[in-house]
N, CA, C and O atoms as a Maestro MAE file, in Angstrom:
{
 s_m_m2io_version
 :::
 2.0.0
}

f_m_ct {
 s_m_title
 :::
 protein
 m_atom[324] {
  # First column is atom index #
  i_m_mmod_type
  r_m_x_coord
  r_m_y_coord
  r_m_z_coord
  i_m_residue_number
  s_m_chain_name
  s_m_pdb_residue_name
  s_m_pdb_atom_name
  i_m_atomic_number
  :::
  1 25 113.757 132.963 98.450 1 A "MET " " N  " 7
  2 3 114.696 131.865 98.615 1 A "MET " " CA " 6
  3 2 114.824 131.062 97.326 1 A "MET " " C  " 6
  4 15 115.938 130.770 96.891 1 A "MET " " O  " 8
  5 25 113.700 130.700 96.710 2 A "LYS " " N  " 7
  6 3 113.765 129.917 95.478 2 A "LYS " " CA " 6
  7 2 114.370 130.727 94.342 2 A "LYS " " C  " 6
  8 15 115.057 130.183 93.477 2 A "LYS " " O  " 8
  9 25 114.111 132.038 94.349 3 A "GLU " " N  " 7
  10 3 114.682 132.894 93.321 3 A "GLU " " CA " 6
  11 2 116.205 132.888 93.410 3 A "GLU " " C  " 6
  12 15 116.896 132.900 92.392 3 A "GLU " " O  " 8
  13 25 116.722 132.868 94.641 4 A "GLN " " N  " 7
  14 3 118.167 132.803 94.832 4 A "GLN " " CA " 6
  15 2 118.717 131.480 94.326 4 A "GLN " " C  " 6
  16 15 119.780 131.441 93.706 4 A "GLN " " O  " 8
  17 25 117.999 130.401 94.588 5 A "ALA " " N  " 7
  18 3 118.437 129.089 94.128 5 A "ALA " " CA " 6
  19 2 118.465 129.048 92.605 5 A "ALA " " C  " 6
  20 15 119.414 128.535 92.013 5 A "ALA " " O  " 8
  21 25 117.434 129.584 91.975 6 A "VAL " " N  " 7
  22 3 117.384 129.622 90.513 6 A "VAL " " CA " 6
  23 2 118.549 130.441 89.971 6 A "VAL " " C  " 6
  24 15 119.202 130.030 89.012 6 A "VAL " " O  " 8
  25 25 118.810 131.590 90.575 7 A "ALA " " N  " 7
  26 3 119.918 132.438 90.130 7 A "ALA " " CA " 6
  27 2 121.257 131.718 90.262 7 A "ALA " " C  " 6
  28 15 122.094 131.784 89.362 7 A "ALA " " O  " 8
  29 25 121.455 131.032 91.384 8 A "LEU " " N  " 7
  30 3 122.708 130.289 91.583 8 A "LEU " " CA " 6
  31 2 122.846 129.137 90.585 8 A "LEU " " C  " 6
  32 15 123.928 128.891 90.053 8 A "LEU " " O  " 8
  33 25 121.742 128.440 90.340 9 A "LEU " " N  " 7
  34 3 121.790 127.328 89.388 9 A "LEU " " CA " 6
  35 2 122.037 127.823 87.964 9 A "LEU " " C  " 6
  36 15 122.757 127.178 87.202 9 A "LEU " " O  " 8
  37 25 121.454 128.947 87.602 10 A "ARG " " N  " 7
  38 3 121.706 129.506 86.264 10 A "ARG " " CA " 6
  39 2 123.166 129.924 86.125 10 A "ARG " " C  " 6
  40 15 123.764 129.746 85.064 10 A "ARG " " O  " 8
  41 25 123.738 130.474 87.181 11 A "ALA " " N  " 7
  42 3 125.161 130.830 87.148 11 A "ALA " " CA " 6
  43 2 126.024 129.576 87.021 11 A "ALA " " C  " 6
  44 15 126.997 129.558 86.267 11 A "ALA " " O  " 8
  45 25 125.666 128.540 87.755 12 A "ALA " " N  " 7
  46 3 126.403 127.276 87.665 12 A "ALA " " CA " 6
  47 2 126.280 126.682 86.266 12 A "ALA " " C  " 6
  48 15 127.243 126.128 85.735 12 A "ALA " " O  " 8
  49 25 125.107 126.798 85.678 13 A "LEU " " N  " 7
  50 3 124.870 126.271 84.339 13 A "LEU " " CA " 6
  51 2 125.719 127.006 83.302 13 A "LEU " " C  " 6
  52 15 126.168 126.403 82.327 13 A "LEU " " O  " 8
  53 25 125.936 128.296 83.508 14 A "ALA " " N  " 7
  54 3 126.780 129.062 82.586 14 A "ALA " " CA " 6
  55 2 128.209 128.537 82.593 14 A "ALA " " C  " 6
  56 15 128.894 128.569 81.571 14 A "ALA " " O  " 8
  57 25 128.656 128.053 83.752 15 A "SER " " N  " 7
  58 3 130.012 127.512 83.880 15 A "SER " " CA " 6
  59 2 130.104 126.059 83.440 15 A "SER " " C  " 6
  60 15 131.142 125.614 82.950 15 A "SER " " O  " 8
  61 25 129.017 125.326 83.617 16 A "ALA " " N  " 7
  62 3 129.016 123.889 83.313 16 A "ALA " " CA " 6
  63 2 127.694 123.529 82.639 16 A "ALA " " C  " 6
  64 15 126.809 122.965 83.282 16 A "ALA " " O  " 8
  65 25 127.550 123.847 81.350 17 A "PRO " " N  " 7
  66 3 126.254 123.693 80.676 17 A "PRO " " CA " 6
  67 2 125.747 122.257 80.543 17 A "PRO " " C  " 6
  68 15 124.575 122.041 80.236 17 A "PRO " " O  " 8
  69 25 126.609 121.291 80.770 18 A "ASP " " N  " 7
  70 3 126.180 119.894 80.661 18 A "ASP " " CA " 6
  71 2 126.141 119.176 82.002 18 A "ASP " " C  " 6
  72 15 126.133 117.946 82.045 18 A "ASP " " O  " 8
  73 25 126.117 119.926 83.087 19 A "ASP " " N  " 7
  74 3 126.058 119.318 84.419 19 A "ASP " " CA " 6
  75 2 124.631 118.828 84.676 19 A "ASP " " C  " 6
  76 15 123.713 119.624 84.871 19 A "ASP " " O  " 8
  77 25 124.468 117.527 84.671 20 A "VAL " " N  " 7
  78 3 123.137 116.925 84.793 20 A "VAL " " CA " 6
  79 2 122.469 117.306 86.099 20 A "VAL " " C  " 6
  80 15 121.268 117.574 86.123 20 A "VAL " " O  " 8
  81 25 123.223 117.334 87.183 21 A "ASN " " N  " 7
  82 3 122.627 117.682 88.479 21 A "ASN " " CA " 6
  83 2 122.092 119.107 88.478 21 A "ASN " " C  " 6
  84 15 121.017 119.365 89.020 21 A "ASN " " O  " 8
  85 25 122.825 120.024 87.880 22 A "VAL " " N  " 7
  86 3 122.378 121.420 87.804 22 A "VAL " " CA " 6
  87 2 121.150 121.514 86.910 22 A "VAL " " C  " 6
  88 15 120.174 122.177 87.260 22 A "VAL " " O  " 8
  89 25 121.197 120.855 85.760 23 A "LEU " " N  " 7
  90 3 120.065 120.888 84.833 23 A "LEU " " CA " 6
  91 2 118.794 120.340 85.476 23 A "LEU " " C  " 6
  92 15 117.720 120.925 85.331 23 A "LEU " " O  " 8
  93 25 118.914 119.228 86.180 24 A "VAL " " N  " 7
  94 3 117.743 118.615 86.821 24 A "VAL " " CA " 6
  95 2 117.237 119.507 87.954 24 A "VAL " " C  " 6
  96 15 116.033 119.735 88.072 24 A "VAL " " O  " 8
  97 25 118.135 120.004 88.773 25 A "SER " " N  " 7
  98 3 117.712 120.861 89.887 25 A "SER " " CA " 6
  99 2 117.005 122.110 89.389 25 A "SER " " C  " 6
  100 15 115.962 122.497 89.917 25 A "SER " " O  " 8
  101 25 117.575 122.736 88.373 26 A "LEU " " N  " 7
  102 3 116.966 123.937 87.813 26 A "LEU " " CA " 6
  103 2 115.621 123.600 87.172 26 A "LEU " " C  " 6
  104 15 114.643 124.328 87.343 26 A "LEU " " O  " 8
  105 25 115.582 122.497 86.438 27 A "GLY " " N  " 7
  106 3 114.334 122.086 85.804 27 A "GLY " " CA " 6
  107 2 113.230 121.818 86.808 27 A "GLY " " C  " 6
  108 15 112.079 122.193 86.579 27 A "GLY " " O  " 8
  109 25 113.559 121.184 87.904 28 A "LEU " " N  " 7
  110 3 112.534 120.896 88.915 28 A "LEU " " CA " 6
  111 2 112.026 122.176 89.583 28 A "LEU " " C  " 6
  112 15 110.837 122.292 89.880 28 A "LEU " " O  " 8
  113 25 112.919 123.131 89.817 29 A "LEU " " N  " 7
  114 3 112.462 124.415 90.364 29 A "LEU " " CA " 6
  115 2 111.544 125.122 89.362 29 A "LEU " " C  " 6
  116 15 110.574 125.772 89.753 29 A "LEU " " O  " 8
  117 25 111.852 124.991 88.088 30 A "GLU " " N  " 7
  118 3 111.012 125.601 87.058 30 A "GLU " " CA " 6
  119 2 109.662 124.901 86.956 30 A "GLU " " C  " 6
  120 15 108.646 125.550 86.707 30 A "GLU " " O  " 8
  121 25 109.642 123.592 87.143 31 A "VAL " " N  " 7
  122 3 108.362 122.874 87.177 31 A "VAL " " CA " 6
  123 2 107.520 123.419 88.324 31 A "VAL " " C  " 6
  124 15 106.336 123.712 88.156 31 A "VAL " " O  " 8
  125 25 108.138 123.550 89.477 32 A "GLU " " N  " 7
  126 3 107.429 124.061 90.656 32 A "GLU " " CA " 6
  127 2 106.876 125.469 90.411 32 A "GLU " " C  " 6
  128 15 105.806 125.822 90.905 32 A "GLU " " O  " 8
  129 25 107.625 126.267 89.639 33 A "ALA " " N  " 7
  130 3 107.190 127.627 89.318 33 A "ALA " " CA " 6
  131 2 106.237 127.645 88.118 33 A "ALA " " C  " 6
  132 15 105.778 128.706 87.694 33 A "ALA " " O  " 8
  133 25 105.949 126.470 87.585 34 A "ARG " " N  " 7
  134 3 105.048 126.300 86.426 34 A "ARG " " CA " 6
  135 2 105.597 126.975 85.167 34 A "ARG " " C  " 6
  136 15 104.841 127.405 84.296 34 A "ARG " " O  " 8
  137 25 106.921 127.058 85.093 35 A "ASP " " N  " 7
  138 3 107.599 127.556 83.899 35 A "ASP " " CA " 6
  139 2 107.969 126.330 83.063 35 A "ASP " " C  " 6
  140 15 109.133 125.939 82.974 35 A "ASP " " O  " 8
  141 25 106.948 125.743 82.461 36 A "PHE " " N  " 7
  142 3 107.105 124.443 81.816 36 A "PHE " " CA " 6
  143 2 108.027 124.469 80.597 36 A "PHE " " C  " 6
  144 15 108.721 123.488 80.329 36 A "PHE " " O  " 8
  145 25 108.043 125.566 79.865 37 A "GLY " " N  " 7
  146 3 108.911 125.657 78.693 37 A "GLY " " CA " 6
  147 2 110.384 125.578 79.063 37 A "GLY " " C  " 6
  148 15 111.145 124.810 78.476 37 A "GLY " " O  " 8
  149 25 110.775 126.386 80.049 38 A "GLN " " N  " 7
  150 3 112.162 126.362 80.515 38 A "GLN " " CA " 6
  151 2 112.491 125.021 81.167 38 A "GLN " " C  " 6
  152 15 113.574 124.473 80.966 38 A "GLN " " O  " 8
  153 25 111.554 124.504 81.941 39 A "ALA " " N  " 7
  154 3 111.779 123.214 82.596 39 A "ALA " " CA " 6
  155 2 112.036 122.132 81.555 39 A "ALA " " C  " 6
  156 15 112.968 121.340 81.695 39 A "ALA " " O  " 8
  157 25 111.209 122.097 80.507 40 A "ARG " " N  " 7
  158 3 111.393 121.088 79.453 40 A "ARG " " CA " 6
  159 2 112.763 121.244 78.804 40 A "ARG " " C  " 6
  160 15 113.458 120.258 78.559 40 A "ARG " " O  " 8
  161 25 113.143 122.481 78.529 41 A "ARG " " N  " 7
  162 3 114.448 122.715 77.890 41 A "ARG " " CA " 6
  163 2 115.586 122.153 78.736 41 A "ARG " " C  " 6
  164 15 116.474 121.476 78.219 41 A "ARG " " O  " 8
  165 25 115.555 122.436 80.027 42 A "HIS " " N  " 7
  166 3 116.641 121.973 80.894 42 A "HIS " " CA " 6
  167 2 116.590 120.461 81.136 42 A "HIS " " C  " 6
  168 15 117.624 119.792 81.137 42 A "HIS " " O  " 8
  169 25 115.401 119.938 81.337 43 A "LEU " " N  " 7
  170 3 115.293 118.509 81.633 43 A "LEU " " CA " 6
  171 2 115.580 117.656 80.399 43 A "LEU " " C  " 6
  172 15 116.188 116.592 80.519 43 A "LEU " " O  " 8
  173 25 115.164 118.093 79.243 44 A "GLU " " N  " 7
  174 3 115.488 117.339 78.032 44 A "GLU " " CA " 6
  175 2 116.986 117.388 77.750 44 A "GLU " " C  " 6
  176 15 117.560 116.411 77.271 44 A "GLU " " O  " 8
  177 25 117.612 118.508 78.042 45 A "ARG " " N  " 7
  178 3 119.066 118.585 77.882 45 A "ARG " " CA " 6
  179 2 119.753 117.632 78.855 45 A "ARG " " C  " 6
  180 15 120.712 116.954 78.486 45 A "ARG " " O  " 8
  181 25 119.271 117.576 80.083 46 A "ALA " " N  " 7
  182 3 119.841 116.637 81.053 46 A "ALA " " CA " 6
  183 2 119.711 115.202 80.546 46 A "ALA " " C  " 6
  184 15 120.651 114.413 80.645 46 A "ALA " " O  " 8
  185 25 118.545 114.874 80.007 47 A "ALA " " N  " 7
  186 3 118.320 113.515 79.509 47 A "ALA " " CA " 6
  187 2 119.157 113.222 78.270 47 A "ALA " " C  " 6
  188 15 119.535 112.073 78.040 47 A "ALA " " O  " 8
  189 25 119.450 114.238 77.474 48 A "SER " " N  " 7
  190 3 120.285 113.993 76.294 48 A "SER " " CA " 6
  191 2 121.755 113.838 76.682 48 A "SER " " C  " 6
  192 15 122.491 113.080 76.050 48 A "SER " " O  " 8
  193 25 122.176 114.551 77.715 49 A "VAL " " N  " 7
  194 3 123.556 114.430 78.202 49 A "VAL " " CA " 6
  195 2 123.753 113.081 78.894 49 A "VAL " " C  " 6
  196 15 124.799 112.448 78.751 49 A "VAL " " O  " 8
  197 25 122.745 112.652 79.640 50 A "ALA " " N  " 7
  198 3 122.827 111.395 80.409 50 A "ALA " " CA " 6
  199 2 121.548 110.594 80.173 50 A "ALA " " C  " 6
  200 15 120.663 110.575 81.028 50 A "ALA " " O  " 8
  201 25 121.446 109.935 79.021 51 A "PRO " " N  " 7
  202 3 120.191 109.271 78.647 51 A "PRO " " CA " 6
  203 2 119.738 108.156 79.592 51 A "PRO " " C  " 6
  204 15 118.578 107.748 79.550 51 A "PRO " " O  " 8
  205 25 120.622 107.668 80.427 52 A "ARG " " N  " 7
  206 3 120.243 106.607 81.372 52 A "ARG " " CA " 6
  207 2 120.079 107.135 82.794 52 A "ARG " " C  " 6
  208 15 119.974 106.359 83.744 52 A "ARG " " O  " 8
  209 25 120.059 108.449 82.932 53 A "SER " " N  " 7
  210 3 119.933 109.062 84.257 53 A "SER " " CA " 6
  211 2 118.501 108.930 84.769 53 A "SER " " C  " 6
  212 15 117.573 109.518 84.212 53 A "SER " " O  " 8
  213 25 118.339 108.162 85.819 54 A "ALA " " N  " 7
  214 3 117.006 108.015 86.424 54 A "ALA " " CA " 6
  215 2 116.507 109.348 86.948 54 A "ALA " " C  " 6
  216 15 115.308 109.622 86.910 54 A "ALA " " O  " 8
  217 25 117.426 110.189 87.443 55 A "GLU " " N  " 7
  218 3 117.029 111.490 87.968 55 A "GLU " " CA " 6
  219 2 116.459 112.381 86.867 55 A "GLU " " C  " 6
  220 15 115.427 113.025 87.057 55 A "GLU " " O  " 8
  221 25 117.129 112.416 85.722 56 A "ALA " " N  " 7
  222 3 116.653 113.250 84.610 56 A "ALA " " CA " 6
  223 2 115.317 112.739 84.085 56 A "ALA " " C  " 6
  224 15 114.406 113.526 83.828 56 A "ALA " " O  " 8
  225 25 115.201 111.435 83.926 57 A "LEU " " N  " 7
  226 3 113.960 110.863 83.399 57 A "LEU " " CA " 6
  227 2 112.811 110.997 84.397 57 A "LEU " " C  " 6
  228 15 111.670 111.236 84.003 57 A "LEU " " O  " 8
  229 25 113.106 110.845 85.667 58 A "SER " " N  " 7
  230 3 112.073 111.035 86.692 58 A "SER " " CA " 6
  231 2 111.599 112.479 86.727 58 A "SER " " C  " 6
  232 15 110.413 112.749 86.919 58 A "SER " " O  " 8
  233 25 112.536 113.406 86.539 59 A "ALA " " N  " 7
  234 3 112.173 114.826 86.524 59 A "ALA " " CA " 6
  235 2 111.299 115.133 85.302 59 A "ALA " " C  " 6
  236 15 110.361 115.925 85.393 59 A "ALA " " O  " 8
  237 25 111.605 114.510 84.166 60 A "LEU " " N  " 7
  238 3 110.750 114.685 82.979 60 A "LEU " " CA " 6
  239 2 109.351 114.139 83.254 60 A "LEU " " C  " 6
  240 15 108.357 114.725 82.825 60 A "LEU " " O  " 8
  241 25 109.275 113.030 83.960 61 A "ALA " " N  " 7
  242 3 107.964 112.469 84.319 61 A "ALA " " CA " 6
  243 2 107.207 113.437 85.225 61 A "ALA " " C  " 6
  244 15 106.003 113.637 85.064 61 A "ALA " " O  " 8
  245 25 107.913 114.030 86.167 62 A "ALA " " N  " 7
  246 3 107.279 115.014 87.058 62 A "ALA " " CA " 6
  247 2 106.774 116.217 86.262 62 A "ALA " " C  " 6
  248 15 105.693 116.738 86.539 62 A "ALA " " O  " 8
  249 25 107.547 116.652 85.286 63 A "LEU " " N  " 7
  250 3 107.127 117.759 84.427 63 A "LEU " " CA " 6
  251 2 105.825 117.414 83.710 63 A "LEU " " C  " 6
  252 15 104.884 118.207 83.710 63 A "LEU " " O  " 8
  253 25 105.774 116.245 83.106 64 A "GLU " " N  " 7
  254 3 104.570 115.844 82.368 64 A "GLU " " CA " 6
  255 2 103.370 115.719 83.307 64 A "GLU " " C  " 6
  256 15 102.251 116.089 82.948 64 A "GLU " " O  " 8
  257 25 103.607 115.204 84.489 65 A "GLY " " N  " 7
  258 3 102.522 115.108 85.468 65 A "GLY " " CA " 6
  259 2 102.009 116.484 85.866 65 A "GLY " " C  " 6
  260 15 100.802 116.696 85.978 65 A "GLY " " O  " 8
  261 25 102.935 117.419 86.079 66 A "ALA " " N  " 7
  262 3 102.532 118.780 86.460 66 A "ALA " " CA " 6
  263 2 101.756 119.459 85.330 66 A "ALA " " C  " 6
  264 15 100.876 120.284 85.575 66 A "ALA " " O  " 8
  265 25 102.094 119.103 84.102 67 A "ARG " " N  " 7
  266 3 101.378 119.661 82.955 67 A "ARG " " CA " 6
  267 2 100.022 118.996 82.757 67 A "ARG " " C  " 6
  268 15 99.197 119.488 81.987 67 A "ARG " " O  " 8
  269 25 99.783 117.875 83.448 68 A "GLY " " N  " 7
  270 3 98.515 117.172 83.334 68 A "GLY " " CA " 6
  271 2 98.492 116.125 82.245 68 A "GLY " " C  " 6
  272 15 97.422 115.644 81.872 68 A "GLY " " O  " 8
  273 25 99.656 115.761 81.726 69 A "ASP " " N  " 7
  274 3 99.733 114.748 80.668 69 A "ASP " " CA " 6
  275 2 100.121 113.409 81.290 69 A "ASP " " C  " 6
  276 15 101.299 113.056 81.350 69 A "ASP " " O  " 8
  277 25 99.117 112.676 81.748 70 A "ALA " " N  " 7
  278 3 99.360 111.417 82.459 70 A "ALA " " CA " 6
  279 2 100.043 110.394 81.567 70 A "ALA " " C  " 6
  280 15 100.901 109.645 82.034 70 A "ALA " " O  " 8
  281 25 99.680 110.349 80.303 71 A "SER " " N  " 7
  282 3 100.270 109.377 79.388 71 A "SER " " CA " 6
  283 2 101.766 109.623 79.218 71 A "SER " " C  " 6
  284 15 102.561 108.689 79.323 71 A "SER " " O  " 8
  285 25 102.152 110.859 78.958 72 A "ALA " " N  " 7
  286 3 103.571 111.193 78.801 72 A "ALA " " CA " 6
  287 2 104.324 110.976 80.111 72 A "ALA " " C  " 6
  288 15 105.478 110.547 80.106 72 A "ALA " " O  " 8
  289 25 103.674 111.269 81.221 73 A "SER " " N  " 7
  290 3 104.290 111.057 82.521 73 A "SER " " CA " 6
  291 2 104.571 109.571 82.750 73 A "SER " " C  " 6
  292 15 105.648 109.201 83.217 73 A "SER " " O  " 8
  293 25 103.597 108.728 82.418 74 A "PHE " " N  " 7
  294 3 103.766 107.286 82.580 74 A "PHE " " CA " 6
  295 2 104.915 106.771 81.720 74 A "PHE " " C  " 6
  296 15 105.727 105.965 82.174 74 A "PHE " " O  " 8
  297 25 104.976 107.238 80.484 75 A "ILE " " N  " 7
  298 3 106.044 106.797 79.573 75 A "ILE " " CA " 6
  299 2 107.404 107.195 80.131 75 A "ILE " " C  " 6
  300 15 108.344 106.401 80.101 75 A "ILE " " O  " 8
  301 25 107.514 108.414 80.637 76 A "ALA " " N  " 7
  302 3 108.788 108.868 81.206 76 A "ALA " " CA " 6
  303 2 109.153 108.059 82.447 76 A "ALA " " C  " 6
  304 15 110.320 107.718 82.642 76 A "ALA " " O  " 8
  305 25 108.156 107.748 83.294 77 A "TRP " " N  " 7
  306 3 108.441 106.932 84.486 77 A "TRP " " CA " 6
  307 2 108.921 105.540 84.075 77 A "TRP " " C  " 6
  308 15 109.815 104.981 84.709 77 A "TRP " " O  " 8
  309 25 108.339 104.987 83.032 78 A "GLU " " N  " 7
  310 3 108.771 103.668 82.548 78 A "GLU " " CA " 6
  311 2 110.228 103.708 82.074 78 A "GLU " " C  " 6
  312 15 110.988 102.775 82.331 78 A "GLU " " O  " 8
  313 25 110.612 104.773 81.393 79 A "LYS " " N  " 7
  314 3 111.996 104.910 80.946 79 A "LYS " " CA " 6
  315 2 112.942 105.056 82.125 79 A "LYS " " C  " 6
  316 15 114.087 104.611 82.060 79 A "LYS " " O  " 8
  317 25 112.475 105.674 83.198 80 A "ALA " " N  " 7
  318 3 113.324 105.904 84.365 80 A "ALA " " CA " 6
  319 2 113.581 104.636 85.174 80 A "ALA " " C  " 6
  320 15 114.544 104.569 85.937 80 A "ALA " " O  " 8
  321 25 112.733 103.643 85.010 81 A "ARG " " N  " 7
  322 3 112.883 102.404 85.794 81 A "ARG " " CA " 6
  323 2 114.077 101.604 85.408 81 A "ARG " " C  " 6
  324 15 114.322 100.544 85.984 81 A "ARG " " O  " 8
  :::
 }
 m_bond[323] {
  # First column is bond index #
  i_m_from
  i_m_to
  i_m_order
  :::
  1 1 2 1
  2 2 3 1
  3 3 4 2
  4 3 5 1
  5 5 6 1
  6 6 7 1
  7 7 8 2
  8 7 9 1
  9 9 10 1
  10 10 11 1
  11 11 12 2
  12 11 13 1
  13 13 14 1
  14 14 15 1
  15 15 16 2
  16 15 17 1
  17 17 18 1
  18 18 19 1
  19 19 20 2
  20 19 21 1
  21 21 22 1
  22 22 23 1
  23 23 24 2
  24 23 25 1
  25 25 26 1
  26 26 27 1
  27 27 28 2
  28 27 29 1
  29 29 30 1
  30 30 31 1
  31 31 32 2
  32 31 33 1
  33 33 34 1
  34 34 35 1
  35 35 36 2
  36 35 37 1
  37 37 38 1
  38 38 39 1
  39 39 40 2
  40 39 41 1
  41 41 42 1
  42 42 43 1
  43 43 44 2
  44 43 45 1
  45 45 46 1
  46 46 47 1
  47 47 48 2
  48 47 49 1
  49 49 50 1
  50 50 51 1
  51 51 52 2
  52 51 53 1
  53 53 54 1
  54 54 55 1
  55 55 56 2
  56 55 57 1
  57 57 58 1
  58 58 59 1
  59 59 60 2
  60 59 61 1
  61 61 62 1
  62 62 63 1
  63 63 64 2
  64 63 65 1
  65 65 66 1
  66 66 67 1
  67 67 68 2
  68 67 69 1
  69 69 70 1
  70 70 71 1
  71 71 72 2
  72 71 73 1
  73 73 74 1
  74 74 75 1
  75 75 76 2
  76 75 77 1
  77 77 78 1
  78 78 79 1
  79 79 80 2
  80 79 81 1
  81 81 82 1
  82 82 83 1
  83 83 84 2
  84 83 85 1
  85 85 86 1
  86 86 87 1
  87 87 88 2
  88 87 89 1
  89 89 90 1
  90 90 91 1
  91 91 92 2
  92 91 93 1
  93 93 94 1
  94 94 95 1
  95 95 96 2
  96 95 97 1
  97 97 98 1
  98 98 99 1
  99 99 100 2
  100 99 101 1
  101 101 102 1
  102 102 103 1
  103 103 104 2
  104 103 105 1
  105 105 106 1
  106 106 107 1
  107 107 108 2
  108 107 109 1
  109 109 110 1
  110 110 111 1
  111 111 112 2
  112 111 113 1
  113 113 114 1
  114 114 115 1
  115 115 116 2
  116 115 117 1
  117 117 118 1
  118 118 119 1
  119 119 120 2
  120 119 121 1
  121 121 122 1
  122 122 123 1
  123 123 124 2
  124 123 125 1
  125 125 126 1
  126 126 127 1
  127 127 128 2
  128 127 129 1
  129 129 130 1
  130 130 131 1
  131 131 132 2
  132 131 133 1
  133 133 134 1
  134 134 135 1
  135 135 136 2
  136 135 137 1
  137 137 138 1
  138 138 139 1
  139 139 140 2
  140 139 141 1
  141 141 142 1
  142 142 143 1
  143 143 144 2
  144 143 145 1
  145 145 146 1
  146 146 147 1
  147 147 148 2
  148 147 149 1
  149 149 150 1
  150 150 151 1
  151 151 152 2
  152 151 153 1
  153 153 154 1
  154 154 155 1
  155 155 156 2
  156 155 157 1
  157 157 158 1
  158 158 159 1
  159 159 160 2
  160 159 161 1
  161 161 162 1
  162 162 163 1
  163 163 164 2
  164 163 165 1
  165 165 166 1
  166 166 167 1
  167 167 168 2
  168 167 169 1
  169 169 170 1
  170 170 171 1
  171 171 172 2
  172 171 173 1
  173 173 174 1
  174 174 175 1
  175 175 176 2
  176 175 177 1
  177 177 178 1
  178 178 179 1
  179 179 180 2
  180 179 181 1
  181 181 182 1
  182 182 183 1
  183 183 184 2
  184 183 185 1
  185 185 186 1
  186 186 187 1
  187 187 188 2
  188 187 189 1
  189 189 190 1
  190 190 191 1
  191 191 192 2
  192 191 193 1
  193 193 194 1
  194 194 195 1
  195 195 196 2
  196 195 197 1
  197 197 198 1
  198 198 199 1
  199 199 200 2
  200 199 201 1
  201 201 202 1
  202 202 203 1
  203 203 204 2
  204 203 205 1
  205 205 206 1
  206 206 207 1
  207 207 208 2
  208 207 209 1
  209 209 210 1
  210 210 211 1
  211 211 212 2
  212 211 213 1
  213 213 214 1
  214 214 215 1
  215 215 216 2
  216 215 217 1
  217 217 218 1
  218 218 219 1
  219 219 220 2
  220 219 221 1
  221 221 222 1
  222 222 223 1
  223 223 224 2
  224 223 225 1
  225 225 226 1
  226 226 227 1
  227 227 228 2
  228 227 229 1
  229 229 230 1
  230 230 231 1
  231 231 232 2
  232 231 233 1
  233 233 234 1
  234 234 235 1
  235 235 236 2
  236 235 237 1
  237 237 238 1
  238 238 239 1
  239 239 240 2
  240 239 241 1
  241 241 242 1
  242 242 243 1
  243 243 244 2
  244 243 245 1
  245 245 246 1
  246 246 247 1
  247 247 248 2
  248 247 249 1
  249 249 250 1
  250 250 251 1
  251 251 252 2
  252 251 253 1
  253 253 254 1
  254 254 255 1
  255 255 256 2
  256 255 257 1
  257 257 258 1
  258 258 259 1
  259 259 260 2
  260 259 261 1
  261 261 262 1
  262 262 263 1
  263 263 264 2
  264 263 265 1
  265 265 266 1
  266 266 267 1
  267 267 268 2
  268 267 269 1
  269 269 270 1
  270 270 271 1
  271 271 272 2
  272 271 273 1
  273 273 274 1
  274 274 275 1
  275 275 276 2
  276 275 277 1
  277 277 278 1
  278 278 279 1
  279 279 280 2
  280 279 281 1
  281 281 282 1
  282 282 283 1
  283 283 284 2
  284 283 285 1
  285 285 286 1
  286 286 287 1
  287 287 288 2
  288 287 289 1
  289 289 290 1
  290 290 291 1
  291 291 292 2
  292 291 293 1
  293 293 294 1
  294 294 295 1
  295 295 296 2
  296 295 297 1
  297 297 298 1
  298 298 299 1
  299 299 300 2
  300 299 301 1
  301 301 302 1
  302 302 303 1
  303 303 304 2
  304 303 305 1
  305 305 306 1
  306 306 307 1
  307 307 308 2
  308 307 309 1
  309 309 310 1
  310 310 311 1
  311 311 312 2
  312 311 313 1
  313 313 314 1
  314 314 315 1
  315 315 316 2
  316 315 317 1
  317 317 318 1
  318 318 319 1
  319 319 320 2
  320 319 321 1
  321 321 322 1
  322 322 323 1
  323 323 324 2
  :::
 }
}
């Protein structure tokens, strides 16, 4: 099921490479799959497209937390507030 979601989101991303919702959704699925490199790429792109997006910044915080970097996670959560 998650593989299908990832495939659909990647297809959507090919059509709309700056869609913040797609980038965040894909990034969060990648965090869950512990594919941190891809997750960072997508979530940082989301944050660069929409620097004030609480969703993108919160997802970056979740990524840092999943990686075990509490300091980076805290900083990202502060930016998301």
